[in-house]
N, C-alpha and C positions, 0 to 999 in steps of 0.2 A: 505496500500500499504505501509507504513510507517514498519508494523507488519509482514509482508510478506518477507520483506526487511532484518530486525532483525531476523525471523528464519532463513533465507537462512543465514547469517554470523552465526549465534550460528550451524547451521550443519554441513558447514564447517572449521570452528574451531575444531568442534569433529571430525572430518573425519581425520585433520592435525594430532590431540593429538594422533589421534587411530592409524596412521600411523607411525609415531616418536617414538609412548612408545611401542607398541606390539613387532616389533622384537626384540626390545634389551632385552626383559621379556624374550621371548620365549627363547633366546639363551643363556643368563642364568639359565634355568632352564634343563641342559640338564646332567644327572649324569652320572658317569660311570657305577655306579651300584644300581641296584633298589632290592628291597628286600621287599616282602607281606610279610606280617605276623599276624596273631591273638594275640589278647592279652591274657595273661596268658599260651602261648603255650610253652613248655619246650624247643621242640626243636629247634624252634626259637632263645630261648635265649642262648642256647648252637651254635647257627651259630653266632648271633649276640657276641659272646666272639673270636669268628674266625676272623671276622669280625673288633673287636676292637685291636688285635693284629696283624692286617694288616694296620689297618689307625695308629697303633705309628709308624709302618718301612716306609707307605709311605701315607703321612699327605694330600698327594696333592689328595688323591684319594677323589673325590666327591660320596658319599655314601645318597641314599634318602630310610628312611623307609616309608612303606604307609601299614596302617594298615586296614583289609579288610573291617570292615565297613565305611570307609570314603568312602565320596561321589566320586561315579565314578571310586573306587577302582577296582571292580570285574569288570566291562568293561576293564578299560584298563591291569587287568592282563590277562584276555582271549585273548585280542587282541596281549599283546607281545607272549602270550604260543601258538597261532596260528604260530603267525611269527617266532618262533623259533621251530614248530615242536616239541612240548611238549602238555602232558594232566596234568595240576596240581592237582594232588591226594592228596597232603598233602604240609601243611606250613613247612618251610617258603617255598617261589615258589622266586628264585633268578637268576636275568637275570646278566651278564657281558661281555663286548663284545660279542664274538658267542657262550657265554655259557648260559646254559639253566639248574637249578638245582631246585629240590622239596627234602624237607627232609633232613635229617639230617644220619649223620654217616660218616667213618673215610675216604672213599671212597669222600665221598661230600666235605669233609673239606680240601682235596688235591688238589679235582677237585678247589673247589673256589681259592683256594693259587695260582695253577698255572694261573688259567685265571685273575687272577690280577696281576700279577706277570706279564702274557703277556700284559696286558693292560697297566700296567707303565713303560715298558721298551720298545715295540714296539708299543705303540698308538694303540686304538681301538675306533671304534663309538660307541658312546652313545646306550644303548637299544633305546631309544624313535627313533634313528634314523630311524630307519626298520619299524615305522608307515608311512603309507602316506598323512595323515595331521597332524600335531602336535595340541593339543586343547589347546586353549590361554585358561590362565583362566579366569575363573569369575570375581575372585575381579580385576583382571587387566581392564577389561571392565565396569565394574562397576565404577573403578576409572576416568579414563579416561571422559565416562558420566557426574560421578561428577564433574570432574574439569570444563568442556565442559561450563555446565548448570552453575556454581559457576561464569565463565568468562561472561558466556550470563546475567546474574543476573546484575552483576557488571556494565556492557558494557550499559547496555538497561535500566537501571531501574529509 
């Protein structure tokens, strides 16, 4: 009977911590620009130079770089590509505001600069907002469960 009560208490603590921490973690993870790249990609480096120049002018811009081999990167890239109506045929694949682009070239650089300026001056939604349900980072879930387990051990040991 006593162990059931302890288990229920630990479960309630876990749920409480989950509800407190997950929304905050999800909100801070919304970038203005998402760049999918390949390691060693020359085109990716060229577009990074353009982004670096834009970041020097607009330091408030939040840019996230995701390497294609990272866990879940390909799924996320394809999900965003479907929402933007593009086919990611080559790297880099960049999402900003209402704009998505792939590859490199002067036209792509100008499109990126224009999209970033529009985002900075007129505001824009994060590309992540186009996805129905935002994924909760596994590290956040593991951290919450670890804290709950620690509290349970301290309280009931």
